C-alpha positions in Angstrom: -12.8 -6.4 -9.6 -12.8 -2.5 -9.0 -16.3 -1.1 -9.5 -15.4 0.0 -12.7 -13.7 -2.7 -14.7 -16.2 -4.6 -17.5 -17.0 -8.1 -17.3 -18.0 -9.4 -20.7 -19.2 -12.7 -22.0 -18.9 -13.3 -25.3 -22.0 -14.1 -27.1 -20.0 -16.3 -29.5 -17.7 -18.3 -27.6 -19.3 -17.8 -24.2 -16.1 -16.8 -22.4 -15.6 -14.8 -19.5 -13.5 -11.4 -20.1 -12.7 -8.7 -17.6 -11.3 -5.6 -19.0 -9.6 -2.7 -17.4 -11.9 0.3 -17.7 -8.8 2.6 -17.9 -6.2 0.9 -20.5 -8.6 -1.2 -21.6 -6.2 -3.9 -21.0 -7.8 -7.6 -21.0 -7.1 -8.5 -16.9 -8.4 -12.0 -17.5 -10.1 -14.4 -20.0 -11.6 -17.8 -19.0 -12.8 -19.9 -21.8 -15.7 -22.1 -21.8 -15.1 -25.7 -21.7 -16.3 -27.5 -24.9 -16.7 -31.5 -25.1 -14.6 -32.5 -28.1 -16.0 -35.5 -28.8 -18.9 -33.8 -30.3 -17.1 -31.5 -32.8 -16.2 -32.2 -36.2 -12.6 -32.5 -37.5 -13.5 -29.5 -39.9 -14.8 -27.5 -36.9 -12.0 -28.3 -35.0 -9.4 -27.1 -38.0 -11.5 -23.8 -38.1 -11.1 -23.0 -34.6 -7.0 -23.5 -35.2 -7.4 -20.9 -37.7 -9.2 -18.6 -35.8 -7.0 -19.1 -32.9 -4.0 -18.1 -35.2 -5.9 -15.4 -36.3 -7.0 -14.3 -33.0 -3.1 -14.7 -32.4 -2.0 -12.1 -35.0 -4.5 -10.1 -33.8 -3.3 -9.7 -30.0 -0.1 -9.2 -31.4 -0.5 -6.4 -33.3 -2.5 -4.5 -30.9 0.6 -5.5 -28.3 3.1 -3.7 -31.1 0.8 -0.8 -31.4 0.4 -0.5 -28.1 4.4 -0.7 -27.6 4.6 2.2 -30.3 2.5 4.4 -28.4 4.1 3.8 -25.0 6.4 6.6 -24.7 3.6 9.2 -26.0 1.2 7.8 -23.2 4.3 7.5 -20.6 4.6 11.5 -21.5 1.2 12.3 -21.2 1.0 10.8 -17.7 4.1 12.4 -16.9 3.1 15.9 -17.7 -0.2 15.6 -16.1 0.9 14.6 -12.8 3.6 17.4 -13.0 0.5 20.0 -13.6 -1.2 18.6 -10.9 2.0 18.6 -8.4 2.6 22.0 -10.2 -1.4 23.1 -8.7 -0.4 22.0 -5.4 0.9 25.4 -3.7 1.4 24.1 -0.2 4.6 23.2 1.2 5.7 19.6 1.9 5.5 19.3 5.7 8.9 20.2 7.5 9.8 16.7 9.8 11.3 18.7 12.6 7.9 20.8 13.4 6.6 17.0 14.6 8.5 18.0 17.9 
């Protein structure tokens, strides 16, 4: 874990989530273990529906990220190109080291 990544504990389900500070991507997700014998059928059914909804949200987010991927890569390329363009020092000549 780098010093700037975010570690979050969900107040609802107590899951531990590690988020990349640059991209906002989830690096790791650790669910809290739950004793299933103490939950009712209705609670488990509600959790199943919630997980289904969450999965649909994650899928929609992945589609949005994929749609914006070309734009993001273009921005990164322009930034790297501008950075390289500002550096006026010529590359080292390998034969100068002899």
